[in-house]
C-alpha positions in Angstrom: -10.6 55.4 25.6 -9.8 57.5 28.6 -6.9 55.8 30.5 -7.8 57.8 33.6 -11.1 56.0 33.9 -11.5 53.3 36.3 -12.0 49.8 34.9 -14.8 47.7 35.9 -12.5 45.5 37.9 -11.1 48.5 39.7 -14.8 49.6 40.4 -15.7 46.3 41.8 -12.5 46.1 44.0 -13.2 49.7 45.4 -16.9 49.0 46.0 -15.8 46.4 48.6 -13.4 48.6 50.2 -15.3 51.8 50.7 -18.5 52.8 52.5 -20.5 54.9 50.4 -21.0 56.4 46.9 -19.4 59.6 47.8 -15.9 57.8 48.9 -16.3 55.7 45.9 -16.4 58.6 43.5 -13.7 60.5 45.2 -11.4 57.5 45.4 -12.0 56.5 41.7 -11.9 60.0 40.2 -9.4 62.0 42.5 -7.0 59.2 44.1 -6.8 56.1 41.6 -5.7 58.0 38.4 -2.9 59.8 40.2 -1.5 56.6 41.7 -1.9 54.7 38.5 0.2 57.4 36.8 3.2 56.4 39.0 3.2 52.7 38.4 6.9 51.6 38.2 8.0 54.3 40.4 10.6 53.0 43.0 12.0 54.6 46.2 15.3 53.0 46.5 17.0 55.4 48.9 19.0 54.0 51.8 17.3 56.2 54.2 13.6 56.7 53.5 13.3 59.7 55.7 13.6 63.4 54.3 17.3 63.3 54.7 20.5 62.7 52.7 23.7 61.9 54.8 26.8 63.0 53.1 29.2 61.1 55.4 31.4 59.8 52.7 32.6 63.4 52.0 34.2 63.2 55.4 35.8 60.0 54.8 37.5 60.8 51.2 38.5 64.4 52.3 41.7 64.3 54.5 42.0 67.3 57.0 45.2 66.0 58.6 48.7 65.0 57.1 49.2 61.2 56.9 52.6 59.3 56.4 52.1 59.3 52.5 50.5 62.5 51.8 49.6 66.1 52.8 46.2 67.1 54.1 43.9 68.3 51.3 42.9 71.2 53.5 42.8 72.2 57.2 39.9 71.3 59.5 38.6 74.8 59.6 38.4 75.2 55.8 36.7 72.0 55.3 34.0 72.8 58.0 33.2 75.9 56.4 33.1 74.5 52.9 30.9 71.4 54.0 28.6 73.7 55.7 28.3 75.8 52.4 27.8 72.5 50.5 25.2 71.2 52.7 23.3 74.6 52.5 23.5 74.5 48.7 22.0 71.0 48.5 19.3 72.0 51.0 18.5 75.1 48.8 18.3 72.8 45.8 15.8 70.8 47.6 13.7 73.7 48.7 13.8 74.9 45.0 12.3 71.5 43.9 9.6 71.8 46.5 8.7 75.6 45.5 8.9 74.9 41.9 6.3 72.1 42.4 4.1 74.0 44.6 4.6 71.2 47.3 2.5 71.7 50.7 4.8 70.7 53.4 2.0 69.9 55.9 0.5 67.3 53.3 3.7 65.7 52.6 5.5 65.4 56.0 4.5 63.7 59.1 3.8 65.6 62.3 5.5 62.8 64.0 9.1 63.5 63.0 11.9 60.9 63.7 14.1 62.7 65.9 15.1 66.1 64.6 14.7 64.9 61.1 11.5 65.5 58.9 9.7 62.3 57.9 7.3 61.6 55.0 3.8 61.1 56.1 3.8 57.8 54.2 6.6 55.9 52.7 5.8 54.0 49.4 8.7 52.1 48.3 7.3 50.8 45.0 4.3 51.1 42.9 3.4 48.0 40.7 0.5 46.5 39.0 -0.1 44.5 41.9 -0.2 46.9 44.7 -1.2 50.2 43.1 -4.9 49.7 44.3 -3.9 48.9 47.9 -1.5 51.9 48.0 -4.1 54.2 46.4 -6.5 53.3 49.4 -3.7 53.7 51.7 -3.2 57.2 50.7 -7.1 57.8 50.7 -7.5 56.3 54.1 -4.6 58.4 55.7 -6.7 61.5 54.7 -3.9 62.7 52.4 -4.2 64.8 49.3 -4.5 63.0 45.9 -1.6 64.9 45.0 0.5 63.2 47.7 1.6 60.7 45.4 2.9 63.3 42.7 4.9 65.2 45.3 6.2 62.1 47.0 7.7 60.7 43.7 9.2 64.1 42.5 10.8 64.7 45.8 12.0 61.1 46.4 13.5 61.1 43.1 15.4 64.2 43.8 16.6 62.9 47.0 17.7 59.7 45.2 19.8 61.6 42.8 21.3 63.5 45.6 22.2 60.4 47.6 23.6 58.6 44.4 25.6 61.5 43.1 26.7 63.9 46.1 30.3 62.9 45.8 30.2 64.2 42.1 28.5 67.3 43.4 31.0 67.8 46.2 33.8 67.7 43.5 32.1 70.1 41.4 31.4 72.3 44.5 35.2 72.3 45.4 36.1 73.3 41.8 33.7 76.2 42.0 35.3 77.0 45.3 38.8 77.5 43.9 40.2 74.4 45.5 43.3 73.3 43.5 42.7 70.7 40.9 45.5 68.5 42.4 43.7 68.3 45.7 40.3 67.6 43.9 42.1 64.7 41.9 43.3 63.1 45.2 39.8 63.0 46.6 38.3 61.8 43.5 41.1 58.9 43.4 40.4 57.9 46.9 36.7 57.7 46.1 37.1 55.7 43.0 39.4 53.2 44.4 37.2 52.6 47.3 34.3 52.3 45.1 36.1 49.9 42.8 37.3 48.0 45.8 33.8 47.7 47.3 32.4 46.4 44.0 35.0 43.6 44.0 34.0 42.6 47.5 30.2 42.5 46.6 30.5 40.5 43.4 
């Protein structure tokens, strides 16, 4: 049995939602199979826009001496490194998009949020209960059937960046010949705060 073929129940549901045979065929053959393939997808990013905020890097990296320890680096060096790191992360995102032949015009809204890019349509989760409605939403928005493929790939990439950027920052510092002792201090602050935060939220 072809898993991509619409079930009788799906056909009946779609018939009640669409206007004619052309729309029905397009929805059932082009849109529905693409969306069904992503059932189980979750977009759990803290910020659903096309953005990752690296604010904790500034919090854990000291650029001024304190009472108990020397600064990790001066502000000028930090700003230079931080800018390079952000550029690297942006380049990795561009690579994901290019590698998967993503069409920006079909993925991003023309109504961006401030100066940040925004996804045309946010899809927090795809489940057995909502995949039909989400497929119809993508269809009714006039988006490409591949929208869900591109969105899921890019959201997962941004999720990984959001979850792991402190690890990537430490790796970047090592590659930039920052002394290991300095990197260990930053890592210690990060781990201690994470542990303390876990205790508070238990």
